[in-house]
C-alpha positions as MATLAB code, in Angstrom:
seq = 'MDIRQSIRNQTHVSITLANHLLLNKFQDSNVVFSPVSIHIVLGLVASGCNGQTLYQLLAFLRTNTIHDVHALYSQLVLWVFADGSPHGGPRLAFANGAWVEKTIVLKPSFKQVVETIYNSASNQVDFKHKPDEVTKEVNLWAENQTAGLIKDILPDGAVTPYTRIIFANAIYFKGIWNEKFDPSRTKDYDFHLNNGSKVQVPFMSTNKKQFVRSCDGFKVLGLPYLQGGDRRRFSMYIFLPDAKDGLLSLIERIGSESDFLERNLPFQKVEVGQFLIPKFKISFGFEARDMLMELGLVLPFITEGCLSEMVEQSADGRKLFVLDIYHKSFVEVNEEGTEAAAVSAVVIMLQCARNPVDFVADHPFLFVIREDMSEVVLFMGQVIDPSVE';
ca = [
       0.000    0.000    0.000;
       1.243    3.494   -0.917;
       0.612    5.385    2.346;
       0.989    8.803    0.698;
      -1.623    7.935   -1.912;
      -3.905    6.570    0.820;
      -3.643    9.868    2.689;
      -4.366   11.814   -0.517;
      -7.453    9.624   -0.986;
      -8.471   10.293    2.605;
      -8.098   14.044    1.970;
     -10.329   13.666   -1.104;
     -12.993   12.070    1.123;
     -12.563   14.953    3.593;
     -13.153   17.548    0.872;
     -16.168   15.630   -0.454;
     -17.726   15.711    3.018;
     -16.823   19.386    3.493;
     -18.322   20.378    0.140;
     -21.591   18.659    0.922;
     -21.797   20.130    4.421;
     -20.759   23.672    3.544;
     -22.484   24.027    0.161;
     -25.633   21.950    0.556;
     -26.446   21.702    4.245;
     -25.101   24.578    6.329;
     -24.246   27.479    4.010;
     -25.150   30.098    6.614;
     -23.727   28.439    9.729;
     -20.378   28.300   11.464;
     -19.146   24.739   10.957;
     -16.376   22.544   12.295;
     -16.032   18.800   11.864;
     -13.363   16.111   11.896;
     -13.322   14.224    8.584;
     -10.688   11.793    9.864;
     -12.934   10.788   12.781;
     -15.818   10.004   10.405;
     -13.377    8.120    8.168;
     -12.287    5.959   11.109;
     -15.784    4.880   12.197;
     -16.735    4.127    8.593;
     -13.596    2.004    8.333;
     -14.623    0.077   11.418;
     -18.106   -0.483   10.003;
     -16.513   -1.706    6.764;
     -14.613   -4.318    8.783;
     -17.942   -5.923    9.615;
     -19.373   -5.932    6.095;
     -19.128   -8.116    3.025;
     -20.552   -8.258   -0.489;
     -21.854   -5.087   -2.144;
     -22.031   -3.224    1.176;
     -18.295   -3.656    1.676;
     -17.547   -2.683   -1.939;
     -19.643    0.475   -1.585;
     -17.894    1.485    1.623;
     -14.449    0.861    0.132;
     -15.375    2.881   -2.961;
     -16.592    5.755   -0.777;
     -13.366    5.628    1.229;
     -11.418    5.487   -2.071;
      -9.503    2.350   -1.199;
      -9.293   -1.166   -2.623;
      -9.293   -3.573    0.317;
     -10.192   -3.613    3.984;
      -6.530   -4.383    4.691;
      -5.628   -0.996    3.174;
      -8.171    0.659    5.486;
      -6.557   -0.999    8.501;
      -3.034   -0.157    7.302;
      -3.941    3.530    6.866;
      -5.497    3.631   10.318;
      -2.417    2.036   11.887;
      -0.144    4.565   10.168;
      -2.316    7.486   11.309;
      -2.044    6.314   14.908;
       1.749    6.067   14.625;
       2.374    9.228   12.562;
      -0.266   11.710   13.639;
      -2.161   10.961   16.826;
       0.585   10.436   19.401;
       0.453   13.008   22.200;
       3.145   15.626   21.637;
       2.692   17.606   24.858;
       5.381   15.745   26.892;
       7.917   17.006   24.339;
       6.569   20.538   23.923;
       4.234   19.914   20.991;
       0.433   19.883   20.695;
      -1.569   17.834   23.127;
      -3.383   15.034   21.310;
      -5.768   12.466   22.702;
      -7.255    9.736   20.557;
      -9.510    6.848   21.532;
     -12.060    4.367   20.197;
     -14.911    2.781   22.116;
     -17.324   -0.089   21.479;
     -20.510   -1.062   23.311;
     -22.060   -4.448   22.498;
     -25.384   -5.951   23.595;
     -24.558   -8.620   26.165;
     -26.784  -11.243   24.546;
     -24.938  -11.263   21.212;
     -21.503  -12.617   20.291;
     -19.055  -10.824   18.048;
     -17.442  -12.974   15.394;
     -13.851  -13.761   16.446;
     -12.342  -12.106   13.346;
     -14.323   -8.902   13.903;
     -13.642   -8.922   17.644;
      -9.928   -9.109   16.873;
     -10.186   -6.074   14.553;
     -12.078   -4.074   17.187;
      -9.754   -4.933   20.052;
      -6.369   -5.327   18.332;
      -6.332   -2.937   15.379;
      -8.675   -0.289   16.767;
      -7.569   -0.852   20.371;
     -11.131   -0.714   21.653;
     -12.483   -2.967   24.392;
     -15.957   -4.263   23.534;
     -17.988   -3.292   26.608;
     -20.906   -5.613   27.332;
     -24.085   -3.611   27.996;
     -27.836   -4.155   28.341;
     -29.420   -2.301   25.413;
     -32.639   -4.309   25.726;
     -33.528   -3.201   29.238;
     -31.324   -0.161   29.973;
     -30.903    1.919   26.799;
     -30.944    5.210   28.715;
     -28.145    4.044   31.001;
     -26.031    3.040   27.986;
     -26.666    6.455   26.416;
     -25.340    8.139   29.544;
     -22.308    5.816   29.599;
     -21.366    6.586   25.991;
     -21.937   10.318   26.453;
     -19.780   10.362   29.576;
     -17.021    8.470   27.752;
     -17.079   11.032   24.923;
     -17.000   13.938   27.370;
     -14.070   12.454   29.296;
     -12.074   11.734   26.117;
     -12.457   15.332   24.873;
     -11.638   17.221   28.082;
     -15.319   18.059   28.544;
     -15.736   19.776   25.168;
     -18.143   17.293   23.549;
     -21.289   16.651   25.537;
     -24.265   14.451   24.644;
     -22.913   12.931   21.442;
     -25.962   10.638   21.512;
     -29.269   12.553   21.706;
     -32.322   11.274   23.522;
     -33.867    8.397   21.620;
     -30.739    7.485   19.680;
     -30.352    4.265   21.688;
     -33.305    1.885   21.919;
     -33.898   -1.681   23.108;
     -33.217   -2.740   19.504;
     -29.705   -1.249   19.470;
     -26.996   -3.913   19.326;
     -23.630   -2.193   18.824;
     -22.243    1.338   19.193;
     -18.800    2.339   17.936;
     -17.284    5.725   18.770;
     -14.105    7.613   18.007;
     -12.828   10.664   19.910;
     -10.053   13.109   18.988;
      -8.763   15.966   21.133;
      -6.263   18.578   19.950;
      -4.722   21.517   21.793;
      -1.962   23.447   20.085;
      -0.137   26.615   21.094;
       0.829   29.029   18.338;
       4.500   29.040   17.469;
       4.211   32.806   17.872;
       1.407   33.793   20.225;
      -0.668   36.903   19.691;
      -0.370   39.739   22.208;
      -3.785   40.058   23.936;
      -3.221   43.808   24.444;
      -3.374   44.216   20.646;
      -6.756   42.470   20.337;
      -9.393   45.038   19.354;
     -12.968   45.019   18.093;
     -13.482   45.536   14.351;
     -16.265   44.942   11.838;
     -16.781   41.449   10.404;
     -18.828   41.446    7.177;
     -21.628   38.880    6.992;
     -23.044   37.251    3.858;
     -26.281   39.216    4.116;
     -24.428   42.539    3.818;
     -24.610   43.462    7.509;
     -21.701   43.705    9.955;
     -20.949   42.610   13.516;
     -18.213   43.804   15.857;
     -15.949   41.017   17.103;
     -12.469   40.829   18.701;
      -9.633   40.586   16.156;
      -6.092   39.453   16.966;
      -3.244   41.347   15.331;
       0.538   41.370   14.934;
       3.182   43.083   12.819;
       5.449   40.009   12.587;
       6.119   38.265    9.274;
       3.559   35.581    8.397;
       3.167   32.626    6.050;
       0.830   34.281    3.530;
       0.290   33.467   -0.120;
      -1.664   35.511   -2.644;
      -3.495   33.386   -5.195;
      -6.075   33.934   -7.916;
      -9.100   35.316   -6.068;
      -8.053   34.402   -2.535;
      -5.228   34.455   -0.003;
      -3.983   31.683    2.286;
      -2.545   32.154    5.766;
      -0.575   29.460    7.568;
      -0.362   29.615   11.362;
       2.079   26.975   12.705;
       1.662   25.461   16.143;
       4.575   25.060   18.523;
       6.559   22.027   17.425;
       7.514   19.234   19.783;
      10.485   16.916   19.700;
       9.397   14.886   16.672;
       9.021   15.438   12.936;
       5.352   16.409   13.003;
       4.320   19.937   11.989;
       0.776   21.006   12.844;
      -0.703   24.146   11.315;
      -3.983   25.965   10.848;
      -4.632   27.315    7.358;
      -7.141   30.065    6.645;
      -8.447   30.329    3.077;
      -9.776   33.873    2.670;
     -11.603   34.847   -0.524;
     -10.843   38.309   -1.895;
     -14.553   39.038   -2.316;
     -16.554   39.599    0.844;
     -19.168   37.134   -0.447;
     -16.714   34.778   -2.147;
     -16.606   31.821    0.252;
     -19.099   29.597   -1.605;
     -17.213   30.017   -4.885;
     -13.934   29.232   -3.134;
     -15.360   26.049   -1.577;
     -16.594   24.963   -5.015;
     -13.073   25.470   -6.415;
     -11.530   23.416   -3.632;
     -13.878   20.560   -4.453;
     -13.363   20.708   -8.214;
      -9.581   21.177   -8.505;
      -7.341   18.206   -7.785;
      -4.821   18.683   -4.958;
      -6.097   22.222   -4.351;
      -4.969   22.327   -0.719;
      -1.415   21.163   -1.400;
      -0.944   23.406   -4.440;
      -1.929   26.619   -2.676;
      -0.371   26.428    0.777;
       2.133   29.181    1.711;
       5.728   28.124    2.318;
       7.535   31.401    2.929;
       7.118   34.171    5.496;
       6.404   37.632    4.098;
       5.997   41.129    5.482;
       2.394   41.943    6.345;
       0.627   45.277    6.380;
      -2.743   45.233    8.066;
      -3.181   41.831    9.720;
      -6.412   40.891   11.515;
      -7.700   37.439   12.519;
     -10.965   37.103   14.469;
     -11.116   35.047   17.629;
     -13.823   32.418   17.295;
     -15.403   29.482   19.065;
     -17.617   26.933   17.293;
     -19.611   23.984   18.583;
     -21.262   22.019   15.786;
     -23.025   18.692   15.427;
     -24.956   16.823   12.776;
     -26.379   13.425   11.927;
     -24.418   12.024    9.004;
     -26.820    9.380    7.666;
     -28.723   11.542    5.159;
     -25.566   13.278    3.942;
     -23.734    9.990    3.357;
     -26.720    8.484    1.557;
     -26.942   11.562   -0.680;
     -23.261   10.998   -1.488;
     -24.003    7.424   -2.579;
     -23.189    5.479    0.592;
     -26.555    3.752    0.971;
     -26.183    0.044    1.709;
     -24.899    0.248    5.326;
     -28.038    2.210    6.270;
     -30.657   -0.170    4.871;
     -31.787   -3.536    6.114;
     -30.893   -5.131    2.759;
     -27.252   -4.229    3.398;
     -24.842   -6.848    4.659;
     -23.131   -6.266    8.024;
     -22.888  -10.011    8.519;
     -19.203  -10.107    9.543;
     -19.813   -8.402   12.898;
     -21.785  -10.909   14.961;
     -22.679  -14.551   14.967;
     -26.040  -15.350   13.315;
     -28.991  -14.828   15.664;
     -31.658  -17.449   16.092;
     -34.262  -15.365   14.224;
     -31.839  -14.490   11.394;
     -32.434  -10.725   11.582;
     -29.727   -8.515    9.995;
     -27.822   -5.540   11.368;
     -27.777   -2.114    9.697;
     -26.436    1.318   10.614;
     -29.199    3.514   12.026;
     -27.239    6.735   12.017;
     -23.832    8.301   12.530;
     -23.688   11.246   14.923;
     -20.901   13.754   14.833;
     -19.999   16.769   16.962;
     -16.967   18.996   16.922;
     -15.648   22.018   18.764;
     -12.937   24.539   18.000;
     -11.738   27.646   19.812;
      -9.115   29.992   18.354;
      -7.604   32.726   20.537;
      -4.314   34.497   21.230;
      -2.748   31.383   22.799;
      -3.573   28.870   20.096;
      -6.299   26.379   19.230;
      -8.290   23.867   21.163;
     -10.365   21.432   19.155;
     -10.516   18.966   19.119;
      -0.851   23.745    1.052;
       1.767   24.931   -4.534;
       3.103   26.839   -7.626;
       3.667   30.538   -6.902;
       7.385   31.400   -6.794;
       6.873   34.729   -8.604;
       4.076   35.791   -6.247;
       6.190   34.861   -3.247;
       9.083   36.949   -4.492;
       6.716   39.871   -4.954;
       5.230   39.379   -1.509;
       8.660   39.236    0.048;
       9.264   42.832   -1.047;
       5.792   44.331   -0.654;
       3.662   44.022    2.491;
       0.479   41.965    2.108;
      -2.697   42.717    3.987;
      -4.512   39.738    5.464;
      -7.742   40.966    7.000;
     -10.103   38.072    7.714;
     -13.122   40.329    8.172;
     -15.531   38.205    6.119;
     -16.449   34.501    5.899;
     -13.519   32.125    5.463;
     -12.583   28.443    5.470;
     -10.110   26.894    7.918;
      -8.197   23.609    7.994;
      -6.135   22.048   10.807;
      -3.544   19.722    9.295;
      -0.427   17.769   10.163;
       1.901   18.931    7.419;
       4.424   16.088    7.230;
       1.766   13.415    6.632;
      -0.730   15.906    5.063;
      -3.559   14.455    7.209;
      -6.514   16.816    7.706;
      -7.787   16.646   11.299;
     -10.435   19.368   11.265;
     -12.176   21.533    8.661;
     -14.780   24.242    8.908;
     -15.986   27.691    8.006;
     -16.474   30.894    9.970;
     -19.580   32.775    8.826;
     -20.150   34.876   11.944;
     -17.493   34.762   14.693;
     -19.840   36.531   17.124;
     -21.976   33.364   17.275;
     -20.768   30.328   19.229;
];
């Protein structure tokens, strides 16, 4: 397996999800989500499928075999998700959980995948008689794994006496800027909304050189996080359209142009003129079933699908299917850093090195949190109105 190509495929899946969320579902909302977290739970579901359901999942994940899915996951754990805080880098926490109805038996091969590859103990629970208690247990697990940032991942009614298995993945990220912003320089300025109105929000500022790149119709800012003692390089990238109302067009370009992120990332610090970045905090959640079905991933969510590799056959022969996939994410950007959970322009860079570039993020923009050595996208989102949490 070519791990670099697998990561590029995973990024393609991330952009597909982002396009559908930001263009079709939540155009007017602040959004943050973790595409890699959704990718992981879909990979685990694929481990329990066969036939056309498995083929459809593999096609959606842009991979050829379930072994490639497992190999990519194992590499992500080794390359990206190790905690860097003991060595001065970003704090990362990563965990999987599984809850299984006590009256059913996982197939040995699937149980080995859950416990060995995904490092998740299969907790025996009583869905039939105590669904509310299981809901509280899963929600508490999610809250504990994310330092209290994600609460109630499962809404009321999500777990019923007919539930048989719940899988969950949690990712926590806390990075300090390589160069922090001075809070005394944070001032209120206007942020332009899509409807033509404005709101006053706190903007961070600095006069230090920044990783900024001017492109055709937009600019890109790279904000590196403090590096630890390993090779990983985490950064936040802000894609700012030139036009105040240009975010939708920019998102469409990202989805339609191959390797857009990699080709347009800044790689050189330049002098900046006016430089303003809004502080923002976003909590966002959605149910992924309808979105995934609209994108062509249908079979896991219907009773005719085949999730037969998860559990031993029941006496009544009834099949398993995915009811829904719930997702929540949180991000806060301030002077200290981020808690949350791109390239052909030599001439422009030479120009920017001599002439100051303004980067004033005073209108809707896209952001990406990425580990630059592996190119894995951890979080994506958009800021429409930073005054709204």
